C-alpha positions in Angstrom: 93.5 110.4 142.5 93.9 107.4 144.9 96.6 107.6 147.6 99.6 105.3 146.9 99.7 102.4 149.3 103.0 102.4 151.3 103.6 98.7 150.3 103.4 99.6 146.6 106.7 99.3 144.7 105.8 102.7 143.2 105.7 104.4 146.7 108.8 106.6 146.8 109.6 105.4 150.4 109.3 101.7 149.6 112.9 101.0 148.6 112.9 97.2 149.1 109.7 96.7 147.2 110.9 98.9 144.4 114.2 97.1 144.1 112.4 93.7 143.8 110.0 95.0 141.3 112.7 96.7 139.3 114.8 93.5 139.1 111.8 91.4 137.9 110.6 94.0 135.4 114.0 94.4 133.7 114.7 90.7 133.8 111.5 89.8 132.0 111.5 92.7 129.4 111.2 91.5 125.8 113.3 92.6 122.9 111.6 94.5 120.1 112.0 91.7 117.7 110.0 89.5 120.1 107.1 91.9 120.4 105.4 91.3 117.0 102.5 88.8 117.2 101.6 87.2 113.9 97.7 87.0 113.7 96.0 84.7 111.2 92.5 85.8 111.8 92.0 89.1 113.8 88.3 88.2 114.4 89.1 84.9 115.9 92.4 84.9 117.8 93.9 81.6 118.8 94.7 81.1 122.4 98.4 81.4 121.6 97.9 84.7 119.8 95.8 86.2 122.6 98.2 84.8 125.2 101.2 86.4 123.6 99.6 89.8 123.4 98.4 89.7 127.0 101.8 88.5 128.2 103.7 91.2 126.3 101.5 93.9 127.7 102.1 92.4 131.3 105.9 92.6 130.7 106.3 95.7 128.7 102.9 97.4 128.6 102.7 97.0 124.9 102.4 94.5 122.0 102.8 94.8 118.3 100.8 92.7 115.8 100.8 91.8 112.2 97.6 90.5 110.6 97.6 88.3 107.5 96.7 90.2 104.3 93.1 91.0 104.0 90.8 93.8 105.0 93.4 95.9 106.7 91.4 99.1 106.3 88.4 97.6 108.2 87.8 99.8 111.4 86.3 96.6 113.0 89.7 94.9 112.8 91.5 96.6 115.8 88.3 96.7 117.8 87.9 92.9 117.3 91.4 92.3 118.6 90.9 94.6 121.7 87.6 92.8 122.5 89.4 89.5 122.7 92.4 90.6 124.8 90.7 93.0 127.2 89.0 91.5 130.3 87.0 94.7 130.4 86.6 97.1 127.5 85.2 100.6 128.0 85.9 102.7 124.9 86.5 106.5 125.2 84.2 108.2 122.6 86.4 111.2 122.1 85.6 114.0 119.6 86.2 112.7 116.0 85.6 109.0 116.8 82.9 107.0 115.1 79.9 105.4 116.9 82.2 102.5 118.0 84.9 104.8 119.3 87.4 104.4 116.5 89.2 107.6 115.3 90.4 107.5 111.7 93.5 109.6 111.9 94.3 111.0 108.4 94.8 114.5 106.9 91.7 116.6 107.4 91.0 120.3 107.5 87.2 120.3 107.9 85.3 121.4 111.0 87.2 121.0 114.3 89.8 118.7 112.7 91.8 121.5 111.3 92.8 122.4 114.8 93.8 118.9 115.9 97.4 117.7 115.4 96.6 114.1 114.9 94.8 115.0 111.7 97.8 117.0 110.4 101.2 115.8 108.9 103.4 117.5 111.4 105.3 115.6 114.1 103.8 114.9 117.5 106.1 115.0 120.5 106.3 112.5 123.4 102.9 112.1 125.1 100.5 109.7 126.6 96.9 109.8 125.2 94.2 111.7 127.0 96.5 113.7 129.3 93.8 116.4 129.2 90.9 114.1 130.2 89.1 114.3 133.5 90.0 111.5 136.0 86.9 109.4 135.3 88.0 109.3 131.6 91.6 108.3 132.3 93.0 106.6 129.2 94.7 103.4 130.5 94.7 101.3 127.3 94.8 102.1 123.5 95.1 100.5 120.1 96.8 102.1 117.0 96.3 100.3 113.7 98.0 101.1 110.4 95.5 101.0 107.5 97.7 103.0 105.1 101.2 104.4 105.5 102.7 107.5 104.0 105.3 107.2 101.3 107.8 108.9 103.7 107.8 109.5 107.4 105.1 108.6 110.0 107.5 106.6 112.3 106.7 106.0 116.0 108.9 106.0 119.0 107.6 104.0 122.0 108.7 103.9 125.6 107.1 102.0 128.4 106.2 104.5 131.1 107.4 102.0 133.8 110.9 102.3 132.2 110.6 106.0 132.5 109.7 105.7 136.2 112.8 103.5 136.7 115.1 106.0 135.0 113.7 108.9 137.0 113.7 107.0 140.3 117.2 105.7 139.9 118.4 109.3 139.3 116.6 110.7 142.3 113.5 109.4 144.2 112.5 113.0 144.8 111.7 113.3 141.0 109.1 110.7 141.6 107.7 112.5 144.7 107.4 115.8 142.7 105.7 114.1 139.7 103.1 112.4 142.0 101.9 115.8 143.4 98.2 116.2 142.8 98.7 119.6 141.2 101.9 119.1 139.4 100.5 119.3 135.8 97.6 121.5 134.7 96.1 121.5 131.2 94.1 124.8 131.0 90.5 124.9 130.0 89.9 125.0 126.2 87.4 127.6 124.8 85.8 128.0 121.4 85.8 131.2 119.4 82.7 132.4 121.3 84.6 132.1 124.5 82.6 129.1 125.8 84.4 126.5 127.8 84.4 123.2 125.7 86.8 121.4 128.0 87.4 122.2 131.6 90.9 122.6 133.1 92.5 119.3 134.1 94.8 119.2 137.1 96.6 116.2 138.3 99.8 114.2 138.8 102.1 112.7 136.1 102.5 109.4 137.9 99.7 107.8 139.8 98.7 104.3 140.9 95.2 102.8 140.2 93.0 100.8 142.4 94.7 97.6 141.2 98.2 98.8 142.0 99.2 99.6 138.3 101.3 102.6 137.5 99.8 105.2 135.2 101.5 108.1 133.5 100.0 111.3 132.3 102.3 113.5 130.2 102.8 115.8 127.2 106.0 117.3 125.9 104.0 120.3 124.6 105.2 123.7 125.9 102.1 125.6 125.2 98.7 125.1 126.8 100.2 123.4 129.8 101.3 124.6 133.2 103.7 122.9 135.5 103.8 123.5 139.3 106.3 126.3 140.0 108.8 125.0 142.5 112.4 123.7 142.4 111.6 120.0 142.8 109.1 120.1 139.9 111.5 121.9 137.7 114.3 119.4 138.4 112.0 116.4 137.8 110.7 117.7 134.5 114.2 118.7 133.4 115.3 115.1 134.1 112.3 113.7 132.2 112.9 115.8 129.2 116.5 114.9 129.1 115.7 111.2 129.0 113.2 111.6 126.2 115.6 113.8 124.3 118.2 111.0 124.3 115.7 108.2 123.8 117.8 106.8 121.0 120.3 105.8 123.7 117.6 104.0 125.8 117.8 100.3 125.2 114.2 99.8 126.1 112.9 102.5 123.7 111.6 101.3 120.3 111.6 103.0 116.9 109.3 101.6 114.2 107.4 102.5 111.1 104.2 100.4 111.0 103.0 99.0 107.7 99.4 98.3 106.6 98.1 95.4 108.7 100.4 96.1 111.7 99.3 97.7 114.9 100.0 98.5 118.6 98.0 97.5 121.6 99.3 99.1 124.8 98.6 100.3 128.3 99.0 104.0 127.1 102.8 104.0 126.9 104.7 107.1 126.0 104.8 107.6 122.2 105.6 109.9 119.3 104.7 110.3 115.7 107.1 111.6 113.1 106.2 114.0 110.3 104.9 112.4 107.2 104.4 113.4 103.6 101.0 114.1 102.3 100.1 111.9 99.3 100.0 113.3 95.8 96.7 114.8 94.7 94.2 112.1 93.9 95.9 109.4 96.1 95.0 108.3 99.5 96.8 109.7 102.6 98.3 107.9 105.6 95.5 106.4 107.7 95.7 105.1 111.2 92.8 103.8 113.4 93.0 104.8 117.1 90.9 103.4 119.9 91.2 104.8 123.4 90.1 102.8 126.4 89.4 103.4 130.1 90.8 100.0 130.9 94.2 98.2 130.7 95.2 94.9 129.1 95.4 92.8 132.2 96.7 89.3 132.7 93.8 86.7 132.6 
Protein backbone atom coordinates (compact mmCIF):
# COMPACT_ATOMS: atom_id res chain seq x y z
CA UNK A 1 0.00 0.00 0.00
CA UNK A 2 1.12 3.56 -0.67
CA UNK A 3 2.25 5.73 2.26
CA UNK A 4 -0.21 8.50 3.07
CA UNK A 5 1.18 11.98 2.25
CA UNK A 6 1.41 14.20 5.31
CA UNK A 7 -0.61 16.89 3.52
CA UNK A 8 -3.50 14.51 2.81
CA UNK A 9 -6.68 15.35 4.76
CA UNK A 10 -6.81 11.63 5.58
CA UNK A 11 -3.44 11.64 7.36
CA UNK A 12 -4.29 11.35 11.07
CA UNK A 13 -1.79 14.10 11.93
CA UNK A 14 -3.16 16.67 9.45
CA UNK A 15 -5.80 18.28 11.65
CA UNK A 16 -6.23 21.49 9.65
CA UNK A 17 -6.47 19.71 6.30
CA UNK A 18 -8.98 17.26 7.74
CA UNK A 19 -11.14 20.02 9.21
CA UNK A 20 -11.30 21.84 5.87
CA UNK A 21 -12.07 18.67 3.92
CA UNK A 22 -14.70 17.57 6.47
CA UNK A 23 -16.54 20.89 6.29
CA UNK A 24 -16.61 20.84 2.48
CA UNK A 25 -17.67 17.18 2.36
CA UNK A 26 -20.66 17.56 4.67
CA UNK A 27 -21.72 20.91 3.22
CA UNK A 28 -21.97 19.43 -0.28
CA UNK A 29 -23.51 16.07 0.67
CA UNK A 30 -26.73 15.31 -1.25
CA UNK A 31 -29.96 14.04 0.27
CA UNK A 32 -31.14 10.57 -0.75
CA UNK A 33 -34.08 12.00 -2.70
CA UNK A 34 -31.62 13.96 -4.84
CA UNK A 35 -29.44 10.94 -5.66
CA UNK A 36 -31.70 9.27 -8.24
CA UNK A 37 -30.78 10.09 -11.84
CA UNK A 38 -33.51 9.51 -14.42
CA UNK A 39 -31.98 7.98 -17.57
CA UNK A 40 -33.86 8.04 -20.87
CA UNK A 41 -31.44 5.89 -22.89
CA UNK A 42 -28.74 4.02 -20.92
CA UNK A 43 -26.81 3.35 -24.12
CA UNK A 44 -26.62 7.04 -24.96
CA UNK A 45 -26.48 9.19 -21.84
CA UNK A 46 -27.11 12.89 -22.19
CA UNK A 47 -24.41 15.22 -20.93
CA UNK A 48 -26.75 16.18 -18.08
CA UNK A 49 -27.35 12.55 -17.04
CA UNK A 50 -23.67 11.71 -17.16
CA UNK A 51 -22.75 14.91 -15.33
CA UNK A 52 -25.19 14.22 -12.51
CA UNK A 53 -23.86 10.68 -11.95
CA UNK A 54 -20.26 11.87 -11.90
CA UNK A 55 -21.10 14.79 -9.61
CA UNK A 56 -22.98 12.60 -7.15
CA UNK A 57 -20.08 10.15 -7.00
CA UNK A 58 -17.71 13.06 -6.35
CA UNK A 59 -19.88 14.33 -3.48
CA UNK A 60 -21.13 11.10 -1.91
CA UNK A 61 -19.19 8.29 -3.66
CA UNK A 62 -22.45 6.94 -5.06
CA UNK A 63 -25.31 7.64 -7.45
CA UNK A 64 -28.62 5.87 -8.05
CA UNK A 65 -30.30 5.65 -11.43
CA UNK A 66 -33.66 4.77 -12.93
CA UNK A 67 -33.86 3.81 -16.58
CA UNK A 68 -36.97 4.18 -18.69
CA UNK A 69 -38.93 0.97 -19.15
CA UNK A 70 -37.30 -1.37 -21.63
CA UNK A 71 -34.72 -4.12 -21.59
CA UNK A 72 -33.99 -3.93 -17.86
CA UNK A 73 -32.75 -7.55 -17.84
CA UNK A 74 -30.05 -6.80 -20.39
CA UNK A 75 -26.57 -7.35 -18.90
CA UNK A 76 -25.21 -4.79 -21.36
CA UNK A 77 -27.26 -2.02 -19.72
CA UNK A 78 -25.22 -1.38 -16.54
CA UNK A 79 -21.99 -1.91 -18.46
CA UNK A 80 -23.03 0.73 -21.00
CA UNK A 81 -23.67 3.25 -18.23
CA UNK A 82 -20.33 2.50 -16.58
CA UNK A 83 -18.44 2.94 -19.84
CA UNK A 84 -19.93 6.41 -20.25
CA UNK A 85 -19.27 7.67 -16.71
CA UNK A 86 -15.84 6.14 -16.07
CA UNK A 87 -12.75 7.89 -17.36
CA UNK A 88 -10.96 4.55 -17.16
CA UNK A 89 -12.73 1.22 -16.90
CA UNK A 90 -10.89 -1.97 -15.94
CA UNK A 91 -13.37 -4.67 -14.98
CA UNK A 92 -12.55 -7.32 -12.41
CA UNK A 93 -13.37 -10.74 -13.88
CA UNK A 94 -14.18 -12.49 -10.62
CA UNK A 95 -15.34 -16.08 -10.45
CA UNK A 96 -18.94 -16.32 -11.60
CA UNK A 97 -18.79 -13.30 -13.92
CA UNK A 98 -19.47 -13.61 -17.64
CA UNK A 99 -17.00 -12.75 -20.39
CA UNK A 100 -17.74 -9.03 -19.96
CA UNK A 101 -17.26 -9.15 -16.19
CA UNK A 102 -20.95 -9.05 -15.24
CA UNK A 103 -22.07 -11.31 -12.38
CA UNK A 104 -25.74 -12.36 -12.44
CA UNK A 105 -26.60 -12.61 -8.74
CA UNK A 106 -29.57 -14.89 -8.29
CA UNK A 107 -30.34 -18.10 -6.40
CA UNK A 108 -27.98 -20.85 -7.54
CA UNK A 109 -26.76 -24.07 -5.95
CA UNK A 110 -24.71 -25.52 -8.79
CA UNK A 111 -20.93 -25.86 -8.79
CA UNK A 112 -19.07 -23.29 -6.68
CA UNK A 113 -22.12 -21.04 -6.41
CA UNK A 114 -23.61 -23.14 -3.61
CA UNK A 115 -20.86 -21.84 -1.32
CA UNK A 116 -21.14 -18.12 -2.23
CA UNK A 117 -23.46 -15.93 -0.15
CA UNK A 118 -24.38 -13.53 -3.02
CA UNK A 119 -26.11 -16.50 -4.71
CA UNK A 120 -28.19 -17.32 -1.62
CA UNK A 121 -31.25 -15.62 -0.14
CA UNK A 122 -29.71 -14.90 3.27
CA UNK A 123 -28.77 -11.44 4.45
CA UNK A 124 -25.30 -10.07 3.76
CA UNK A 125 -23.78 -7.90 6.46
CA UNK A 126 -21.91 -4.61 6.00
CA UNK A 127 -18.93 -4.88 3.66
CA UNK A 128 -17.08 -3.37 0.76
CA UNK A 129 -16.63 -5.53 -2.31
CA UNK A 130 -13.42 -7.43 -2.94
CA UNK A 131 -12.07 -7.13 0.59
CA UNK A 132 -10.26 -10.44 -0.03
CA UNK A 133 -8.61 -9.33 -3.30
CA UNK A 134 -4.88 -8.86 -3.68
CA UNK A 135 -3.79 -5.17 -3.87
CA UNK A 136 -3.41 -5.15 -7.65
CA UNK A 137 -7.09 -6.14 -7.91
CA UNK A 138 -8.44 -3.58 -5.45
CA UNK A 139 -12.12 -2.89 -6.15
CA UNK A 140 -12.49 0.89 -6.28
CA UNK A 141 -15.75 1.12 -8.24
CA UNK A 142 -18.81 -1.01 -8.82
CA UNK A 143 -22.28 -1.12 -10.32
CA UNK A 144 -25.33 -2.98 -9.03
CA UNK A 145 -28.35 -3.18 -11.35
CA UNK A 146 -31.78 -4.56 -10.45
CA UNK A 147 -33.19 -6.75 -13.20
CA UNK A 148 -35.80 -8.52 -11.01
CA UNK A 149 -36.72 -7.88 -7.39
CA UNK A 150 -38.05 -10.43 -4.90
CA UNK A 151 -41.64 -10.29 -3.70
CA UNK A 152 -40.34 -9.62 -0.19
CA UNK A 153 -36.97 -8.46 1.10
CA UNK A 154 -33.75 -7.70 -0.74
CA UNK A 155 -33.27 -4.18 0.64
CA UNK A 156 -29.89 -2.48 0.64
CA UNK A 157 -28.27 -0.18 3.17
CA UNK A 158 -25.59 2.18 1.87
CA UNK A 159 -23.00 4.24 3.72
CA UNK A 160 -20.29 6.34 2.14
CA UNK A 161 -16.95 5.12 3.50
CA UNK A 162 -15.80 8.74 3.83
CA UNK A 163 -18.67 9.34 6.26
CA UNK A 164 -17.49 6.32 8.23
CA UNK A 165 -13.99 7.83 8.27
CA UNK A 166 -15.41 11.09 9.64
CA UNK A 167 -17.39 9.36 12.38
CA UNK A 168 -14.39 7.34 13.53
CA UNK A 169 -11.91 10.21 13.33
CA UNK A 170 -14.25 12.53 15.23
CA UNK A 171 -14.48 9.94 18.00
CA UNK A 172 -10.75 9.32 18.21
CA UNK A 173 -8.00 9.88 15.58
CA UNK A 174 -6.26 6.82 17.03
CA UNK A 175 -9.03 4.69 15.51
CA UNK A 176 -7.90 5.88 12.09
CA UNK A 177 -4.27 5.23 12.86
CA UNK A 178 -5.07 1.67 13.96
CA UNK A 179 -7.21 0.93 10.88
CA UNK A 180 -4.48 2.21 8.56
CA UNK A 181 -1.95 -0.34 9.84
CA UNK A 182 -0.62 -2.51 7.02
CA UNK A 183 -1.51 -5.74 8.85
CA UNK A 184 -4.71 -4.78 10.65
CA UNK A 185 -7.06 -7.08 8.69
CA UNK A 186 -6.20 -10.53 7.34
CA UNK A 187 -8.44 -12.68 5.17
CA UNK A 188 -6.97 -16.19 5.44
CA UNK A 189 -6.23 -18.26 2.37
CA UNK A 190 -9.12 -20.25 0.91
CA UNK A 191 -8.59 -23.90 0.03
CA UNK A 192 -10.69 -26.39 -1.88
CA UNK A 193 -11.72 -29.80 -0.65
CA UNK A 194 -8.44 -31.23 -1.91
CA UNK A 195 -6.55 -28.83 0.34
CA UNK A 196 -5.25 -26.76 -2.58
CA UNK A 197 -4.98 -22.99 -2.12
CA UNK A 198 -7.42 -21.31 -4.51
CA UNK A 199 -7.01 -17.84 -3.03
CA UNK A 200 -3.97 -16.66 -1.12
CA UNK A 201 -4.25 -14.90 2.23
CA UNK A 202 -4.85 -11.16 1.91
CA UNK A 203 -3.30 -8.87 4.52
CA UNK A 204 -3.79 -5.11 4.51
CA UNK A 205 -5.33 -1.98 6.02
CA UNK A 206 -8.98 -1.01 6.36
CA UNK A 207 -8.35 2.60 5.29
CA UNK A 208 -5.79 3.50 2.63
CA UNK A 209 -5.17 6.36 0.22
CA UNK A 210 -4.52 5.74 -3.48
CA UNK A 211 -2.03 7.42 -5.80
CA UNK A 212 -4.56 10.15 -6.63
CA UNK A 213 -5.27 10.96 -2.98
CA UNK A 214 -8.65 9.22 -2.72
CA UNK A 215 -9.67 7.30 0.39
CA UNK A 216 -10.38 3.58 0.02
CA UNK A 217 -11.98 1.27 2.58
CA UNK A 218 -11.61 -2.50 2.84
CA UNK A 219 -13.99 -4.10 5.32
CA UNK A 220 -16.29 -6.97 6.13
CA UNK A 221 -18.52 -7.47 9.17
CA UNK A 222 -18.01 -11.22 8.93
CA UNK A 223 -16.73 -12.83 12.12
CA UNK A 224 -15.44 -16.03 10.53
CA UNK A 225 -12.63 -16.41 8.01
CA UNK A 226 -11.13 -13.07 9.04
CA UNK A 227 -8.47 -12.12 11.56
CA UNK A 228 -7.94 -8.71 13.16
CA UNK A 229 -4.61 -7.55 14.52
CA UNK A 230 -4.53 -8.39 18.21
CA UNK A 231 -3.85 -5.20 20.14
CA UNK A 232 -5.87 -2.77 22.23
CA UNK A 233 -5.91 0.01 19.63
CA UNK A 234 -7.31 -2.29 16.94
CA UNK A 235 -9.93 -3.72 19.28
CA UNK A 236 -11.08 -0.21 20.22
CA UNK A 237 -11.24 0.91 16.59
CA UNK A 238 -13.15 -2.16 15.39
CA UNK A 239 -15.56 -1.90 18.32
CA UNK A 240 -16.25 1.74 17.43
CA UNK A 241 -16.74 0.88 13.75
CA UNK A 242 -19.15 -1.95 14.56
CA UNK A 243 -21.15 0.31 16.87
CA UNK A 244 -21.61 2.89 14.12
CA UNK A 245 -22.85 0.22 11.70
CA UNK A 246 -25.13 -1.34 14.34
CA UNK A 247 -26.87 2.02 14.73
CA UNK A 248 -26.77 2.99 11.06
CA UNK A 249 -30.49 3.78 11.15
CA UNK A 250 -29.54 6.78 13.31
CA UNK A 251 -26.92 7.96 10.80
CA UNK A 252 -28.34 10.84 8.72
CA UNK A 253 -26.00 10.06 5.83
CA UNK A 254 -26.86 6.33 5.65
CA UNK A 255 -29.41 5.24 3.04
CA UNK A 256 -31.95 2.41 3.07
CA UNK A 257 -33.64 1.44 -0.18
CA UNK A 258 -35.18 -1.41 -2.10
CA UNK A 259 -34.26 -1.15 -5.75
CA UNK A 260 -36.88 -1.94 -8.37
CA UNK A 261 -36.31 -3.34 -11.88
CA UNK A 262 -34.52 -0.75 -13.96
CA UNK A 263 -32.89 0.92 -10.97
CA UNK A 264 -29.25 0.67 -10.07
CA UNK A 265 -26.29 1.90 -8.08
CA UNK A 266 -22.97 3.20 -9.34
CA UNK A 267 -20.45 3.85 -6.60
CA UNK A 268 -16.87 4.05 -5.46
CA UNK A 269 -17.27 0.79 -3.49
CA UNK A 270 -19.12 2.23 -0.52
CA UNK A 271 -20.16 0.20 2.51
CA UNK A 272 -23.34 -1.74 1.79
CA UNK A 273 -25.58 -4.58 2.93
CA UNK A 274 -28.27 -6.80 1.45
CA UNK A 275 -31.33 -7.93 3.32
CA UNK A 276 -32.75 -11.45 3.29
CA UNK A 277 -35.24 -12.03 0.47
CA UNK A 278 -37.88 -14.62 -0.31
CA UNK A 279 -37.31 -17.20 -3.00
CA UNK A 280 -39.87 -17.11 -5.80
CA UNK A 281 -42.58 -19.78 -5.95
CA UNK A 282 -41.66 -22.82 -8.03
CA UNK A 283 -41.79 -22.03 -11.73
CA UNK A 284 -41.28 -18.29 -11.25
CA UNK A 285 -38.12 -16.28 -11.71
CA UNK A 286 -36.05 -15.32 -8.67
CA UNK A 287 -34.52 -11.98 -7.71
CA UNK A 288 -31.78 -11.02 -10.17
CA UNK A 289 -29.14 -8.34 -9.75
CA UNK A 290 -26.25 -7.62 -12.10
CA UNK A 291 -22.96 -6.69 -10.43
CA UNK A 292 -19.85 -5.24 -12.04
CA UNK A 293 -16.66 -4.72 -10.08
CA UNK A 294 -14.01 -2.29 -11.30
CA UNK A 295 -10.41 -1.49 -10.45
CA UNK A 296 -11.11 2.21 -11.07
CA UNK A 297 -13.25 4.94 -9.51
CA UNK A 298 -15.82 7.24 -11.02
CA UNK A 299 -13.68 10.38 -11.10
CA UNK A 300 -14.70 13.93 -12.00
CA UNK A 301 -14.01 14.74 -15.67
